[in-house]
DRENDO-1510 file (C-alpha; in Angstrom, 1 decimal, always signed):
<recs>
REC; n; res; u; v; w
REC; 1; MET; +178.5; +104.3; +152.5 .
REC; 2; ASP; +174.8; +104.2; +153.7 .
REC; 3; ILE; +173.0; +100.8; +153.8 .
REC; 4; THR; +170.4; +102.2; +151.4 .
REC; 5; ASP; +173.0; +103.1; +148.8 .
REC; 6; GLN; +174.5; +99.6; +149.1 .
REC; 7; ILE; +171.4; +97.7; +148.6 .
REC; 8; THR; +169.3; +99.7; +146.1 .
REC; 9; PRO; +166.8; +98.7; +144.6 .
REC; 10; PHE; +166.1; +96.9; +147.9 .
REC; 11; SER; +164.8; +99.3; +150.6 .
REC; 12; TRP; +166.0; +99.3; +154.2 .
REC; 13; ILE; +163.4; +100.0; +156.9 .
REC; 14; GLU; +164.2; +100.4; +160.7 .
REC; 15; HIS; +161.2; +99.8; +163.0 .
REC; 16; ASP; +160.4; +101.2; +166.5 .
REC; 17; ASP; +161.0; +97.9; +168.2 .
REC; 18; GLU; +164.7; +98.0; +167.1 .
REC; 19; SER; +164.1; +95.4; +164.3 .
REC; 20; ALA; +164.5; +96.1; +160.6 .
REC; 21; SER; +163.2; +94.9; +157.2 .
REC; 22; VAL; +164.6; +94.7; +153.7 .
REC; 23; THR; +162.0; +95.0; +151.0 .
REC; 24; LEU; +161.7; +95.0; +147.2 .
REC; 25; TYR; +158.6; +95.7; +145.4 .
REC; 26; THR; +158.2; +93.3; +142.5 .
REC; 27; SER; +156.8; +95.9; +140.2 .
REC; 28; HIS; +160.5; +97.1; +140.0 .
REC; 29; LYS; +162.1; +95.6; +136.9 .
REC; 30; TYR; +165.2; +94.4; +138.9 .
REC; 31; LYS; +166.2; +90.9; +137.8 .
REC; 32; LYS; +162.9; +90.3; +135.8 .
REC; 33; GLU; +164.9; +88.6; +133.0 .
REC; 34; LEU; +166.3; +86.1; +135.5 .
REC; 35; PHE; +162.8; +84.9; +136.6 .
REC; 36; LYS; +161.7; +84.9; +133.0 .
REC; 37; THR; +164.2; +82.2; +132.2 .
REC; 38; ARG; +162.1; +79.7; +134.4 .
REC; 39; LYS; +158.6; +81.1; +133.7 .
REC; 40; LYS; +157.4; +77.7; +132.5 .
REC; 41; GLU; +158.2; +76.3; +135.9 .
REC; 42; GLY; +156.0; +78.9; +137.6 .
REC; 43; PHE; +158.4; +81.7; +138.4 .
REC; 44; ASP; +157.1; +85.2; +137.8 .
REC; 45; GLY; +159.3; +87.3; +140.0 .
REC; 46; SER; +156.9; +87.6; +142.8 .
REC; 47; GLY; +157.9; +88.2; +146.4 .
REC; 48; TYR; +157.5; +84.5; +147.0 .
REC; 49; ASP; +160.0; +83.7; +144.1 .
REC; 50; TRP; +162.5; +86.3; +145.7 .
REC; 51; GLU; +162.1; +84.5; +149.1 .
REC; 52; SER; +162.9; +81.2; +147.4 .
REC; 53; LEU; +166.1; +82.7; +145.9 .
REC; 54; ALA; +167.0; +84.3; +149.2 .
REC; 55; GLN; +166.4; +80.9; +151.1 .
REC; 56; VAL; +168.8; +79.1; +148.8 .
REC; 57; PHE; +171.3; +81.9; +149.1 .
REC; 58; ILE; +171.3; +81.7; +152.9 .
REC; 59; GLN; +171.5; +77.9; +152.9 .
REC; 60; GLU; +174.6; +77.9; +150.7 .
REC; 61; LYS; +176.4; +81.2; +151.4 .
REC; 62; ALA; +175.3; +82.2; +154.9 .
REC; 63; PRO; +174.0; +79.2; +156.8 .
REC; 64; ASP; +174.6; +81.1; +160.1 .
REC; 65; LEU; +171.7; +83.4; +159.2 .
REC; 66; GLN; +169.0; +80.6; +158.7 .
REC; 67; HIS; +167.4; +81.1; +162.1 .
REC; 68; VAL; +168.0; +84.9; +162.3 .
REC; 69; ILE; +166.5; +86.1; +159.0 .
REC; 70; LYS; +162.7; +85.7; +158.6 .
REC; 71; PHE; +160.6; +86.3; +155.5 .
REC; 72; ASP; +157.1; +87.6; +154.9 .
REC; 73; PRO; +156.7; +87.9; +151.2 .
REC; 74; GLU; +153.6; +88.8; +149.3 .
REC; 75; GLN; +152.9; +88.6; +145.6 .
REC; 76; LEU; +154.0; +92.1; +145.0 .
REC; 77; MET; +156.7; +92.5; +147.6 .
REC; 78; PHE; +159.7; +90.6; +148.9 .
REC; 79; CYS; +160.4; +91.2; +152.6 .
REC; 80; ALA; +163.1; +89.9; +154.9 .
REC; 81; TYR; +163.2; +91.0; +158.5 .
REC; 82; SER; +165.1; +90.4; +161.8 .
REC; 83; SER; +165.5; +91.7; +165.3 .
REC; 84; ASP; +169.2; +91.3; +164.7 .
REC; 85; VAL; +169.8; +94.4; +162.6 .
REC; 86; VAL; +173.6; +93.7; +162.2 .
REC; 87; ALA; +172.8; +90.3; +160.7 .
REC; 88; LEU; +170.1; +91.7; +158.4 .
REC; 89; LYS; +172.5; +94.3; +157.2 .
REC; 90; ARG; +175.0; +91.6; +156.5 .
REC; 91; PHE; +172.3; +89.5; +154.6 .
REC; 92; ALA; +171.1; +92.5; +152.6 .
REC; 93; ILE; +174.6; +93.5; +151.4 .
REC; 94; MET; +175.6; +90.0; +150.6 .
REC; 95; PHE; +172.4; +89.1; +148.8 .
REC; 96; LYS; +172.5; +92.3; +146.7 .
REC; 97; ASN; +176.1; +91.6; +145.8 .
REC; 98; VAL; +175.1; +88.0; +144.7 .
REC; 99; CYS; +172.3; +89.5; +142.7 .
REC; 100; GLU; +174.7; +91.7; +140.9 .
REC; 101; ASN; +176.9; +88.8; +139.9 .
REC; 102; GLU; +175.1; +87.3; +136.9 .
REC; 103; GLU; +176.9; +84.0; +137.0 .
REC; 104; LEU; +176.5; +83.4; +140.7 .
REC; 105; VAL; +172.8; +84.5; +140.9 .
REC; 106; LYS; +171.9; +82.2; +137.9 .
REC; 107; ASP; +173.7; +79.3; +139.7 .
REC; 108; ILE; +171.8; +79.9; +142.9 .
REC; 109; PHE; +168.5; +80.4; +141.0 .
REC; 110; SER; +169.0; +77.0; +139.3 .
REC; 111; ARG; +168.3; +75.4; +142.7 .
REC; 112; THR; +165.3; +77.3; +143.7 .
REC; 113; SER; +161.7; +76.1; +143.7 .
REC; 114; PRO; +158.7; +78.3; +142.9 .
REC; 115; GLN; +156.7; +79.2; +146.0 .
REC; 116; LYS; +153.1; +80.3; +145.8 .
REC; 117; PRO; +150.8; +81.4; +148.6 .
REC; 118; MET; +148.2; +79.0; +149.7 .
REC; 119; THR; +144.8; +79.2; +148.0 .
REC; 120; LYS; +141.8; +80.1; +150.2 .
REC; 121; LYS; +140.8; +76.4; +150.2 .
REC; 122; GLU; +144.4; +75.3; +151.3 .
REC; 123; LEU; +144.5; +77.9; +153.9 .
REC; 124; GLU; +141.1; +76.9; +155.3 .
REC; 125; ALA; +142.2; +73.2; +155.3 .
REC; 126; PHE; +145.4; +74.1; +157.1 .
REC; 127; MET; +143.6; +76.2; +159.7 .
REC; 128; ALA; +141.0; +73.5; +160.3 .
REC; 129; LYS; +143.9; +71.0; +160.9 .
REC; 130; VAL; +145.7; +73.3; +163.3 .
REC; 131; PHE; +142.5; +74.1; +165.1 .
REC; 132; ASN; +141.5; +70.4; +165.4 .
REC; 133; MET; +145.0; +69.6; +166.6 .
REC; 134; ASN; +144.7; +72.3; +169.4 .
REC; 135; THR; +141.3; +71.2; +170.5 .
REC; 136; ASP; +142.3; +67.5; +170.8 .
REC; 137; GLN; +144.8; +68.3; +173.5 .
</recs>
C-alpha cells in the first residue's frame, strides 16, 4: 500500500533534497470535533494545535523520533518534515493510526497545550533579544 493511501487526509511530499514532509490543511474537517472539545482552552484545530498533538504523541509513543521529526506549522496547515524519510514515514503512519483510534487520540489530546504563533510585538521583542545577545559577544 502506498504511503499516501495509508495517511490520507494527510499528504506526503518528497523534496528534491531527499527530505520529505507530511502536511494537513486545517480547512479539512478531519478531527474538528476533537479540537472543539477544548475550544474554551484556545484550541481551534490550527496547524499549531496539530503540532501540539503530534509533539505529545512523539513524546509518549515514539520518543526516538523527538530529534528526527521537525515541525513548521501555520494557522491553516500542519507540517512535519525530516531528512530521514524512513522515520517520517513511520511517524506519519503511526500518527494517523493514533488519530483513527478515538480513545487513544482523546487520551493524548488531553495532555496537549494550545500553541499560538507569536504576535508581531512578541516576535519583534524576541528578535531584539536575539540580536542584542549576538552583538554583545
